[in-house]
C-alpha positions as CSV (number, residue, x, y, z in Angstrom):
1,M,-30.2,46.9,61.4
2,L,-28.5,50.2,60.9
3,K,-24.8,50.3,60.2
4,L,-22.8,53.2,61.7
5,T,-19.2,54.4,61.5
6,C,-17.1,56.9,63.4
7,H,-15.7,59.9,61.7
8,C,-12.4,58.3,60.8
9,G,-13.9,54.9,59.8
10,A,-11.9,52.9,62.3
11,V,-14.9,51.8,64.3
12,E,-18.1,50.3,62.9
13,A,-21.2,49.4,64.8
14,E,-24.8,48.4,64.2
15,I,-28.0,49.1,66.0
16,N,-31.2,47.2,66.0
17,A,-33.5,49.8,64.7
18,S,-36.7,47.8,64.6
19,Q,-38.3,50.8,66.3
20,E,-38.1,54.4,65.5
21,L,-35.3,56.3,67.1
22,E,-36.9,58.5,69.8
23,K,-34.4,61.2,70.5
24,I,-32.1,62.5,67.7
25,M,-29.7,65.3,68.5
26,R,-26.8,67.2,67.1
27,C,-23.5,66.7,68.9
28,N,-22.0,70.1,69.9
29,C,-18.3,69.0,69.9
30,S,-16.1,70.9,67.4
31,M,-15.5,67.9,65.1
32,C,-19.2,66.9,64.9
33,K,-20.3,70.5,64.3
34,R,-17.9,70.6,61.3
35,K,-19.2,67.3,59.9
36,G,-22.9,67.9,60.7
37,A,-23.1,64.7,62.7
38,I,-26.2,63.6,64.5
39,M,-26.6,61.1,67.4
40,S,-29.3,59.2,69.2
41,L,-29.5,57.2,72.4
42,V,-30.1,53.5,72.2
43,K,-30.2,50.7,74.8
44,N,-27.0,48.7,75.2
45,E,-28.7,45.5,74.1
46,H,-29.6,47.1,70.8
47,F,-26.0,48.3,70.1
48,K,-23.1,46.2,68.9
49,V,-19.5,47.2,67.8
50,I,-18.6,45.0,64.8
51,K,-15.2,46.5,64.0
52,G,-12.5,48.4,65.8
53,K,-13.6,47.9,69.4
54,E,-9.9,48.0,70.5
55,K,-9.7,51.5,69.1
56,L,-12.3,53.0,71.4
57,K,-11.3,55.3,74.2
58,L,-13.4,56.4,77.1
59,Y,-14.1,60.1,77.6
60,Q,-16.1,61.4,80.6
61,F,-17.2,64.9,81.1
62,H,-16.7,66.6,84.5
63,S,-19.6,64.8,86.3
64,K,-18.1,61.4,85.3
65,I,-21.6,59.9,85.2
66,A,-22.1,59.2,81.4
67,K,-19.5,57.2,79.6
68,H,-18.7,58.4,76.1
69,F,-16.6,56.2,73.8
70,F,-14.8,57.6,70.8
71,A,-12.4,56.3,68.2
72,A,-8.8,57.2,69.2
73,T,-7.9,57.9,65.6
74,V,-7.9,61.6,64.7
75,E,-7.9,63.0,61.2
């Protein structure tokens, strides 16, 4: 298991990383660029929020297809 946190630390999650992550990318939002954050895509069944689920807010880009969740806390 890999433990993950959001930028502000309000949300924690874990992924079942029994296999190598296939696609690792750099997020191009302004906050992630400043912090040098990376991301990867994992299947829902391999991902679990363990703290702060109530602090997550949905954001969808113009196509409204993908659902991106972010911690509502801003530093």
